[in-house]
N, C-alpha and C positions, 0 to 999 in steps of 0.2 A: 159482497165484501164492502165494508163500510169505509167511507172517506171522512177524514177530519178536515174540515175547511176552516182555516184561520180567516177571520174577518176583521178588517180594519175599520169598517163602518157599515151602516145600513145601505146607503146608496150603492156602494161598491159591491155589496153582497147580492143585490137584486138580480142582475143578469147571470152571474155564475150559478146561483142557487136555482134559478128558473131553468137554465140550460141543463144542469146536472139532474134535476128532478124529471125533466122531459126525457132524459136518457136513462131513466129508471135507476139512478144511483141512490144508494142508501147513504145519507150524509148527516152529520152533526156539525153545527157551527161552533167555532171556538174563538172566544174573545180573550186576547192577551195583547195589550197595547200600553205598556207603562210609559211610552214615549209621548203620549198625547198630553198637551199642555194648553191651558190651565185646567184645573180640576173641573170647572163647569163644562169645559169642552169634552173632557173624558166622560163625564156623566151624560151629557147630551148625545154623544155618539153611541154609548152603550145603550141608552134608552131607545134610540132609533134602530139599532141593530135588533133589539128585542122586538120592536114592531115588525121588522122584516121577517124575523124568525116566526113570529105569530102569524103573519100573513101567509107564509108557506107551510105552516104546521110542522116545523122542524125544531129539533132540540138545540138549545143554546147553552153552551158550557162557558162559565165565566171563571177566568183564572187571573190572579194578581190584582193589583190596585194601580191607581195612577201614582207613580213615584217619580215624577219629572225631576224634582230637585236632586234626588239620589241618582237618577239616571244620567244627568248632565252636569252635576255640581263641580266636577273637576275635568280638566282637559286631558287627564291621563289616558283616556280611551284612545286618544290619537297616537299614543305610543304603540298600541296594539293593532289599531285599525287605520287604514289610509284616510278614511273619511268618517264623519259621524253617521252617514247613511249606511256604510258598511257595518258599523257597530250596531246600528239599529236593526238591520236585517238579521245579523248574526245572533244577537241576543233574543230576538223574538222567535226566529225559526228554531233555535235551540230548544226553547220551551215547548213549541208546537210539536216538533219531532219526538221529543221525550214523552210528551203526553200521549201521542199517537201510539208509540211503541208500548208504553206501559198499560194502555187501556184497550189493546186488541184491535186497533184500526188497521186495515190493510195498507192504507196509505194516507198521505196528507197533501194539501195544496193550500194556496192562499189567494184571497181576493185582491191582494196587492197587484196581481197579474192582470187585473182588468184596466188598470190605469195606464194611459199613455205617458204619464209623468213619472212613473217608477222605472227603476233600472232592472229590466227583466233578466238580462244575462247574469247580473250579480245575484238576484233573488234565486234564480235557478241553480247557480253554482253553490251558494251558501246552503240552500235547502237540500241539495244532493249530498253535500258533506254531512249535514246533520242527520239525514236519513241513514247514511252509512254508519255514522257514529252510534246511532241507537238501534240499528237493525230493523229499520222500517223502509218504506218506499215513499219517494216524493213523486207526485204526478204533475209534471209541468203542463199547464193548460194556458194557452194564449187567449185570454178572454177579451183582449182589446177591441176586436171587431164589434163587441156588444156594449162598449163603454157608454155611448150616447143613449142607446136603448135602455140600459140600466138606469141612467140618470132620469130618463123620462118615466120609467116605471116607478122610481122613487118619488118623483113629483106627484104622480097619480095617486099614491097612497099617503101623501102628505109627510114624507120624511124630510128631516132637516138635511140640507146638502151643504157641507162645509166648503170653505174657500181656501184651505191650506192643508198640507199633508198631516199636520198634527203636532209636530215638535215646536218648541219655542223658537227655533231659528227660522222655520218657515212662517210662523205667525208674525214674528218681528219684521220679516221682509214682505209680508203680504200687503197689497194695496187696500185690503179690506180690514186691516188690523183694528183701526178705531171703531169701525162698524161692528166688528165681532165683540169687542169689549162693551160697546153701548148696548148691544142686543141682550147681553147678560144682565145689565143693570136694570132693565125694564121689569 
């Protein structure tokens, strides 16, 4: 039974993909991350996820575009969601679960679960709700024990390793903000 693995970036995909393939899982990678800002960062993360997919010989499905301005342009999302992270998880996992259900995947998961910086309980809760909504299954996998190993694996194959989660808010609060913008200007 095939698993649709939502991926936020190449480095975060390395350990989960490696682990799943070693466990003989049939997987396809799924890119849907309209939250990533700015456009050059979205492009860079997608390019590096493509390199990771090629490294492992797995299919990469690309959905949506970078639409950061549309995604965040009003604060009305706070009327529906307690935090912008809640909104971000909800919107992305909705698309992932729907795609999994409509395309015959037995289940879905996300590489967001490799990061010690993400809200695992919230991701699991939202993903479970979306699985129920679309009649598919969410497989919770705590990939965090392999976070550092995955980062090392990404370094070994030369993947770009970002310094913030991806949204404009995390970029603006990152101590690497200026360096990130300068790296694009080169």
